[in-house]
N, C-alpha and C positions, 0 to 999 in steps of 0.2 A: 504493500500500499504506499510505501514511501515514494516521493516524487510523483505523486498521481494528481497534482493540482489540475492538470488539463482534463481530468475525468471527474472532477467534483460535481459537475453539472448533472451527472447521472445519479450520484449517491449522497449529495450533501444533506438531504432532508431525512435520510434513513438512519435507523439505529442498528448497529451490529447485532447479529443473532448470537444467542448464548451458546449454541452448539453449532456443529458443522452444517452448512447449508445443504439441503437436499438437491438432487440433480434437477435441472430445468427441463421438465417433461415437455416433449413436443417442441423443443426450442427452435428448430429451424423453420417450421411452418409459422410459428408465432412471430418470429423475428422478421420473416418475409412480409407478413401482414403489417407489422409495425412500419417497415420501410415503405411499403406502398401507400399506407395512410399518411405517413409523414411526407412522402413525395407529393401527394395531392395537396396537403396543407401548405407546403412551401411554394407550390405553384399558385395557390390562392393568395398567399402573402405577397408574392411577386406582382400579381395583378392589382392588389390594393395600392401599390406604389403610384399607379397612374392617376388615382384620385387626387394626389397631392398637386397635380398640374393645375387643378382648379382652385388651389389655395395660394395665399401669399407665401413667398419664399421663407422657409425656416432658417433662422440664423443659429449657428453654433457658437456659443460663448465659451470662454475659458472655464467657467463654472457650470457644470451640468448636474441637474437633479434627476434621478430616476425615481419616479413615484410608483407606489404600489397600488393595491386595490382600494385603500382608504387614503384619502387626500391628507388627513392630519398626520400621517406617518412621517412625513418629511418636514413638517413645519418648524421643527427645532432648528433647522439650518438658518432660518430667519430670526427665531426667538433668542437663541444662545450664540450661534456662530456669526450672526449679524450680516449674513449675505444680503446684498441688494437685489430685491426681486427683479428690478429692471436690467440686471446684468447677468441673469442666469438663463440657461436653456432648460426647459422642462420636457423630459421625455416620459410619456406615460407608458410604462413598460408592460402594462396589462391591456393596453388599448392599441390594437394593430393599426388603426387609422392614424394614431399618433406616431408610433415608432417607425412606421414605413414612410414618413413624410420628410425625413431629413437628408437621406442620401439615396440615390437611385442605384440599385444593385442588379446587375444583369442576371438573366435566368440561368445561363450556363455557370456563372460563378456560384450561384445558389445550389445548383445541382451538384457541382463538384464538391462544395463544402459539406453538403448533406451526406454524400457518399463517404467522404473521409470520416466525418463524425460517426456515421452509422457503423462503419467497420471497426473503428476504435472501440465503440461501445460494445459491439457484438463480441469482440475478442475478450474484453474485460468480463462481460456477463458469463460467457460460456467457459472461458479458459482460466482467467486470472483471479476472479473474485472467489474468496473463501469465507467471507464474513457477513455478507449481506444477502438477504433473501432474493433469489434470482427472479421470482415472479414480481416482487416489488420493483426490482431494478428495471424489468421490462415495462412495467406500468409507468415508471418515471421516464423511460425512454420514449414511450408513445406520447406522453404529455409534453416533453421538453425538446425533443429533437428538432423539430422545424423552427420553433422560436429561437432556440439557442443558436442554431445555424445562421439565422438572419442576424441576431445580436452580434455574433462573432464577426461577421463581415462588416456590419455597421461600425463597430468600435475599431476594427482594423482601418477603416477609411478615416474615421475621426482622428485616430492616432497619427495617421499620415499627414493630415492637414492641420491638426491641432495637437502637437506632441505634448504640450504643457497643460492640456485640459485636466480638470480635476472633477471627479465624480463624487456625488453625495447621494446617499439613499437611506430610507428608513425601513427597508424590507424587500426590495426587488432583487432577491438573491441570484436568480438565473441571469438577468441582465448584468448584475455586478460581476458574476464569474466570467462572463464574456469580456467585460472591460478589464478585469484583472489579467486575464489571459494575454491581452495585448499591451500590458505594461502601463496602463493608465492608473494614476493615483486614485484609489477608490476608498471612500470613507463611509463607515456605517454610523448613522446618527440615530441613536435609540429614541423611540417615542414613548417608552414606558420602561419599567424595571425589567431587567433581563434575568433569565434563569428558569422560567416556567412558561408553559404554553397550554392552551386548551387541548382537549382530546379530539381525535379525528371524528367523533360522533357529533361534534358541535356543542356539547354541553358547556355551559358557562360557569358551572360550579364544581367541575372535575378538571384537574390539571395534572400534567406530567412535567417532570423536571427536564429541562433542556440540557442535553449533553454537548459540551463544547470541547472540541479538540482541533488541533491544527491540521489533522489529517482530513477532516470533513468540513470544517467551517471555512467560509470564504476568507482568503488571505488579504483582508482589508488593510490598507496602510494605517488608518487610524480608526478607532472606535470611541464614540462619546457616550458616556453613561451618567446616571444620576448620583451614584454613591461611591465612596471609597471602598465599600465592601465589594461591589461589582468590579471595580477597577482592579483590586488585588487578585480576585479570582480569575478574571480574564487575563491578567498579566502572567499568571501561573500556567494558563492553558494555551495562550497564543503569544509566544515570545517574539514573533516577528511583526506583531501589530503594536502600534503605540496607543495606549489607553488613556483617555482624558476624562475628567469629570466636568460636568457643566458647572459654571460659576454662578452662584446665587448671592444676591445682596441680603444682608440681615435687616429685617424690617424693624423700624423704630416707631414709637408712639402707637402701639397696638390699640385697636378700638375694642369696645366692650361687646364684641360680636363673636359668635360661634358659627362656623360653617359645618352643616351636616351634609356630608357627601353621600349621595344616594347611588347605589350600584345600578348596573344595567340589567340585572336578572331578577326575576320574580322571587326566586328562592332566597334572595337576600333582602327582601322588603319585610323587615321585622317591625310591623306597625306598633305593637305594644311597647317595644323598647324605644322606638323613635319618640313616642309620646312621652315616655318616662324621661328621656333626654331633654326634650323641650321644657317640660315642667320643672326639671331640676335647674336648668340654666336660667330660665325666666324668673324663678324664685330667688335667684342670686343676681337679678337685675342685669342680665345679659340678653342680647337679642340673638335669636337663632335664625339662620338663613339656610334654606335648602339649596343644594347644587345638583342639578340634573346631570347624569352621565352623558357625554357627547354622542354615544351610540344608542341611547335609550329609545325604545319604541313603545313603552308602556304608558298608560294614562295615570298610573299610580302616583308618581311624584307630584304632578299638578293637583290631583284630587286630594292627596294627603296634605299638602301645604295649604290648600284652600280650606280644608276641614279644620285644620289646627291653626289657622290664622297666622301663618308665617310666610315670608317672601320666598319665592322660588327663582333662582337664577337659572334660566333656561339653557339648553345645550347650544343655542346660537349666540350666547352672550360672551363667549370666549372660553378658553381652556381653564382648567383648575388653577394653573399657575397664574394666568392673567387675573382671575377672580381673587386669588390670594393677594396679589399686589394692590388691587383696587380696594378690597375690604379691610385688609390688615387685621385679621381676627386674632383674638387672644388664644383661641383653641380651634382645632379642627377635629372632626370625629366622623368615623365611618368604618367600612369594612376594609381589610387590607388592600391598598391600592397605591399607585404612584403618587397620588395627591397627598397621602400622609407622609411619604418620603419628602416631597417637595416642601411641605409645611415645615418639617424640621430643618430642611436646608435653608429656609428663609428665617429661622429663629422662632417659629410658632410651635407650641406644643401640640403634637398629634395624639389623639385618643383612639384606640382600636376597640371596636364593639365586641367581636367574638373572642373567646378564649381558646377556640379550636377552629382550625381552618386548614384546607389542604396545603396552603403555602408554608405552614409552620413546620412541616415534616421535611422540606427540601433543604438540605445542608447548604447548598450553593445559591440560595435565593435570599433576597433581602431579609434581614432578621427583624421582622416587625415586633416580635415580643420584647426585644431589648431596646428598640428605638421608638417605642410609643408607650404611653400609659394605657393600662387596661381599664375599660369602663367598669368592669365588675370587681377586679382585684385592687385597683388603685383609687377607688372612689374617695377614701379618706384623704389621700394626698391631693386629689383634685379639689376637695373642699378646703384643704389647708391653703392651696394656692389661691383660691378665690377669696379667702379671709385674710390673706396677707401673712399667715403664719409660716408659710413655706416660700422660699425665695424663688421667683419665677426664673430668673436668669440662671440660677444654679441648677434648676431642673432641666432647662434647655441644654446647658453645658454637659450635664450627665448623660442625657439622651444622645447628644451629638458625638460623644465618645463611643457610643455603642456598647456600653457596659453589659455584660451577660448577667 
């Protein structure tokens, strides 16, 4: 598996099998079908290029953003890295009409690259691979072969004409791997805490730990994350990438406000606990504000806030970070999320509602239990902070050290 960077596009999202992989049953017919389907797909991608003739000419700038399926995934390049939106090129890597509109690539170039990539992949799947499920590799090949082929040629041409171009992404791994292949400086800009991801069934309350290793993870030049904890872990796993943490200001003159961050899944809408939280803080002369999750599709947040007479900051009112800067709360409270990490980075005490959560069992994920107060276990300390018996700044400093 060493020196297999040029093959990561086949297996980067897969987990090694615990035991020796079984033989790939019926491999030749399946691979032929994959090739034929990919041949048709790349022909379709080629034809899409002609639609760009009806659009204004796309300009390649020295800074290029590869966007993923969710637009907010790359916004930290503006928020923390301070890139000028007017001086970047945005390539929507999941939108064929977007990524085919920058460079025209000839049909024979595409077919030649497709054949080369296919035979490299075929050799790896059938002969060289010993640790990944061959059926899953074949599935990846069917999904990725045509797009990766186009990306590979696209970034080859960009590299020729713009050798100093720098790539930024918040999750477009396939396109990133193609850019890395051609020596373009490629940076991953995390849009949330790293180390855990949802399961393949789409559940929002079940998670698995993300395994990071230099053999499978894209060889990004730089990776930007939210916490020193993430930085130290990634440095140990990815010695060839430079890991940075986002820089946060420490908020001063905090307001007598508490932000209740509402999660995006129904399973975490604990209405009795939310009511208890509101009553507790209002009895201590603090104002509670609800913050809707940016991906929320439920009516619960709006109904709950109306029923309990508290303001709701909608998902269109900005990110959690932007709301924190504007409201300057004295506390934030919610389920484990990036917003609680951001709160502490800004010098605001975060309070975690549950005492048990899937995130807590992941050794390499953000340690919420040591970097937040617990709503159930630390209620006396919260009361002391409100009464002035406990020093707020000392509590923040203790949490920021990440004491276990």
